C-alpha positions in Angstrom: 10.8 -20.3 10.4 12.5 -22.9 8.2 10.7 -22.2 5.4 12.2 -18.2 5.8 15.8 -19.9 7.0 16.1 -21.1 3.4 15.2 -18.3 1.7 17.7 -15.6 3.8 19.8 -18.4 2.1 18.9 -18.7 -1.2 17.6 -22.5 -1.3 14.1 -21.5 -2.8 13.2 -25.3 -3.2 13.7 -25.9 0.2 12.1 -22.7 1.3 9.1 -23.9 -0.6 8.9 -27.0 0.9 8.9 -25.9 4.7 5.7 -24.1 4.0 3.7 -26.4 1.6 4.4 -28.7 4.9 3.5 -25.4 7.4 0.2 -24.7 5.0 -0.8 -28.5 5.5 -0.6 -28.2 9.2 -2.0 -24.7 9.3 -5.1 -25.7 7.2 -5.7 -29.2 9.8 -6.2 -26.6 12.2 -8.0 -24.1 11.1 -6.0 -21.5 12.0 -6.7 -18.9 9.5 -4.2 -16.7 10.4 -1.5 -19.1 10.2 -2.6 -19.8 6.5 -2.7 -16.3 5.3 1.0 -15.9 7.1 2.2 -18.7 5.2 0.6 -17.8 2.1 2.4 -14.3 2.6 5.9 -16.3 2.9 5.1 -17.8 -0.2 4.2 -14.5 -2.0 7.2 -13.0 -0.9 9.2 -16.0 -1.7 7.6 -15.9 -5.0 8.7 -12.2 -5.5 12.0 -13.4 -4.8 11.7 -16.6 -7.5 10.5 -13.8 -10.1 7.4 -16.0 -10.5 5.5 -13.0 -10.3 1.8 -14.6 -11.4 2.3 -16.9 -8.6 3.4 -14.2 -5.7 0.0 -12.4 -7.0 -1.8 -15.1 -6.5 -0.4 -16.2 -3.2 -0.5 -12.8 -1.6 -4.2 -12.2 -3.1 -4.8 -16.0 -0.7 -3.6 -14.5 2.3 -5.9 -11.5 1.9 -8.4 -13.6 1.9 -7.2 -15.5 4.9 -6.5 -12.4 7.3 -9.4 -10.6 6.7 -11.4 -13.9 7.6 -9.6 -14.3 11.2 -9.9 -10.6 11.6 -6.2 -9.6 11.7 -7.1 -6.6 9.3 -3.5 -5.2 10.4 -1.2 -8.0 8.7 -2.9 -6.6 5.3 -0.8 -4.7 4.3 2.1 -7.3 3.7 0.7 -9.1 1.4 -0.4 -6.3 -0.5 2.9 -5.1 -0.4 4.7 -8.2 -2.1 1.8 -8.1 -4.7 2.9 -4.5 -5.3 6.3 -5.7 -5.5 5.4 -9.0 -7.9 3.9 -5.5 -9.9 6.2 -3.4 -10.1 9.1 -6.3 -11.4 7.0 -6.7 -13.9 7.2 -3.7 -15.0 3.3 -3.3 -14.7 3.5 0.0 -13.1 -0.6 1.0 -12.6 -1.7 -1.9 -10.6 1.5 -1.7 -8.3 1.0 1.4 -7.2 -2.8 0.9 -6.5 -1.7 -2.1 -4.4 1.3 -0.1 -2.5 -1.5 3.1 -1.8 -4.1 0.2 -0.7 -0.6 -1.4 1.6 0.2 2.4 2.7 -3.4 2.9 3.5 -3.7 0.3 6.0 -0.6 0.3 7.9 -2.0 4.2 8.6 -5.4 3.2 9.6 -3.4 0.9 12.1 -1.2 3.9 13.2 2.5 1.3 12.8 5.3 3.1 12.2 7.3 0.1 10.7 4.4 -0.6 8.5 4.1 2.9 7.4 7.3 3.1 6.7 7.8 -0.4 4.6 4.6 0.2 2.9 5.9 4.3 2.3 8.9 3.0 1.1 7.5 0.4 -1.2 4.9 3.1 -2.9 8.2 6.1 -2.9 10.1 3.3 -5.1 8.0 2.3 -7.4 6.4 6.0 -8.2 10.4 6.5 -8.8 10.9 3.3 -11.5 7.9 4.5 -13.4 9.4 7.8 -13.1 6.6 10.1 -11.1 10.0 12.0 -9.9 7.8 15.0 -8.1 5.4 12.0 -6.6 8.5 9.7 -5.8 10.0 12.6 -3.4 7.2 13.2 -2.0 7.0 9.4 0.1 10.9 9.1 0.1 10.7 12.6 2.1 7.5 10.3 4.4 9.7 7.7 4.8 12.6 9.6 6.0 10.8 10.8 8.6 9.7 7.8 9.7 12.7 5.8 9.6 13.8 8.9 11.6 11.5 8.0 14.6 12.0 4.5 14.2 16.2 5.3 14.3 16.5 3.2 11.4 20.0 4.1 10.3 19.8 1.5 7.2 16.4 3.0 6.2 17.7 6.3 6.9 20.8 5.9 4.5 19.1 4.2 1.9 16.2 6.9 1.7 18.3 10.1 1.5 20.4 8.1 -0.9 16.8 7.8 -3.0 16.3 11.5 -2.7 19.9 12.8 -3.7 19.5 10.2 -7.3 15.9 11.8 -7.6 17.8 15.7 -7.0 20.3 15.0 -9.1 17.7 13.6 -11.8 15.8 17.3 -11.7 19.4 18.7 -11.8 19.2 19.9 -8.5 23.2 19.2 -7.4 24.1 20.8 -4.6 20.8 19.5 -2.9 21.4 16.1 -3.9 25.0 16.3 -3.2 23.9 17.3 0.8 21.7 14.5 1.0 24.0 11.6 -0.4 26.7 13.0 1.9 24.4 12.6 5.0 23.4 8.6 3.2 27.7 8.5 2.9 27.7 9.9 7.0 25.4 7.1 8.0 27.0 4.0 6.0 30.6 5.7 7.7 29.0 5.5 11.2 27.8 1.7 10.7 30.9 1.1 9.1 28.9 -0.6 5.9 31.5 -0.6 3.2 28.5 -2.5 0.8 26.9 1.3 1.7 30.1 2.9 1.0 30.9 0.7 -2.5 27.2 1.2 -4.0 27.3 5.2 -3.5 30.8 5.1 -4.7 
């Protein structure tokens, strides 16, 4: 918990120290699932720090330990972290492959929250690689899951992304409709930051 708290504050060195201490404890306890969770947190941390090779290495360790523990439903998370690392490093082919695997796992366990997260990740990577039709497809799926979960932030950001793709495709009216829906959600949340980003 302390590692995550310091990560949120941008105190990455302190965060890493707490995660490494947690890793030593989990290893002494022979807690494979706990070890996997710490490696997954370290992978996420390394993505935020821009240390992409280290993020991939930690992510692969998380996969190995979660497979060992039998908690395969958790595997989507390190696959997503690895995909994020490759996306940030602009290695889109690998990023898309790991994103697809994350989505496959999330769907296999029928977890709407995981499917939303994995689908949005894949859509974002496809968008950044200028595969707009495929990105639009997965953003639409993500929108469905965000509505099922009544996740306002995810809905607003997905409408925004869909609007951006439609703008690129010169479908101005449809684009504005998506943006208007995004703005309406942000307004209902009184989220001035979101409105500023759109405006």
